[in-house]
N, C-alpha and C positions, 0 to 999 in steps of 0.2 A: 731652659725654656726653649721650646721649638719655635720655628718661625710662624706656623699657623696660630699657636697660642699667643705669640707676641702680637700678631695683628689683631686678634680678638681683644686682647688686653688694651692695645692702643686705641681701638675704636671705643671701648668702654671708658677709658680715661678721657678721650676727646669729648664724649657725650657728657660725662659727669663734670669735667672741668669747665666746659663752655656753658653749661646750664646751671648746675646746682652750686658749684664752688664759688661762683661770682655772687651768689646771694648772701654769703657769709662775709661781711666786710672785716678786713683786718685779720683774717685767720692765718694768713701766711701759708696757705695750702697750695702747693704746686705739684699736682699729681703727675705731670709730665716729667718733672725732675725726679720724683720718686721712682717712676717707671724706668727712666734712664739709668739711675743708680742701681736699680734691681737687675736690669739686664747686664750692666757692667760687672756686677758681682757674681752673676750666675752663668752667663754665656761665655764661650771662649772670647778672648780679647778682641779679635777683629770683628766678630759677629756682634759683640756688645757695643762696640764703637759705632758700627753701621746702624744698629737698631736705635741707638741714642740719637744719632743724626736724623734718622727718619722720624722719630718722635718729635724732635725739634722742628722739622719742616712742617709737620702737622700742627704743632702749636703755633707756628708763625702764620699758618693759613687761618687759624681761628682768632688771631690777634689783630690789632690795628697797626702794628709796626711793620717794618720791611721784611720781606720774605728772606729767610735764612738766618736771621739774627738769633733766634732760639736754637736753631740747628748748630750754630757756632758755639753757643754756651753749653748746650747739653752734650755736644760732641767733646768739648773741652773737659767737662765733668767726667764723662765716660773714659776719656783718655787718662785723666788723673787717677781715676779709680782702678783702671786695669793696670797701670804702672805700679801703684802702691800695693795692689792686691798681689802682684807677683813677688813683692818683697816681704810680705807679711803672711802669717798663718791666719786666714780669715775664717777658720772653722767655728770659733766661738763668737759670741755676740759683741763683746767689747771691741776687738780689733776690726770686725766688720763694720760696726757703727762708727768707729774712728775714721776708717777709710772713707766711708760714705759721707761723713760730715766734712772732711777736708776736701773731698772731690766736689761736694755740693757748694762749698764756699768758693772754690775755683770757678765753677760754672756761673754762680750768681755774681761774682765779681766781674767776670767777662760781660755778662748781660747788663749789669747796672752801669759799668763804666762806658760801655758802648752806647747805651741809651742816653747817658748824660753828655758825653762828648759829641756824638754824631747827631743825635736827634734833639738834644736840648731839653730832655725830660729831667729837670733838676728836682731833687727832693727838697722838702721844707728845710731840712738842716742835715748836717753830716751825721748826727746821731740818729735821725730817723732813717737815713739811707743805710747806715750800718745795721740798725736794728732790723730793717726789712731783710737784709742779707742773712743775718744770723738766724732769725726766726724761720724763714722759709727753708734755710739749709738744715736746721735741726729737725724740723717736722718731716721734710722729705727723707732725710737720712734715717730717721727713726723708723718710718714706714718701710723703707727699702731694706734696712737691716733686719727688721722683724720678718718681712716676707721672704727674705733670702735665707732665713734661719735653717730651714730643712733642706736646702739645696747648696751645700758648699761646693765650690768649683773643683775641689780635688776629686770628688766622686765623678764628675763629668769627664775629667782628664783620664782617670783610671779606666772608665768604661770605654772611652774612645781608643785608648791605647790597647786595651785588651782585645778589641775588635780587630785591630790591625795585625795582631800577632797570629 
């Protein structure tokens, strides 16, 4: 994904997440997390991490929490996804989905633990807390893995490498 397309997608995600997604209670839909996982799976590692942090900053602007909390969680998810992506062949759907789920859980754990410890936003129970992490991670990872299906990272590397030679 090129940077202009990323910024268009980021604007669309911001508009949809802040208006329509809040109307569906309990859906576990985090489009910013899905976008961060998508760019972590399709862009070069450094670009994907930066793009995920930018998405997190925009999500923090649209939320009532402190600025940068979502950037930390989405940046952590992108870092985990790019590290795991380098170790696995993510050309097929299942490894791509596995990487996305594990990275999403990392990002959601960072977000929820920080919200609980620093801000005092405690969930009703540990089970509800864990359920919100798992549901939002699975939904975002499924969206990201499906969207990244036609764009395996190996093609981007081969194209970039071929241009340099």
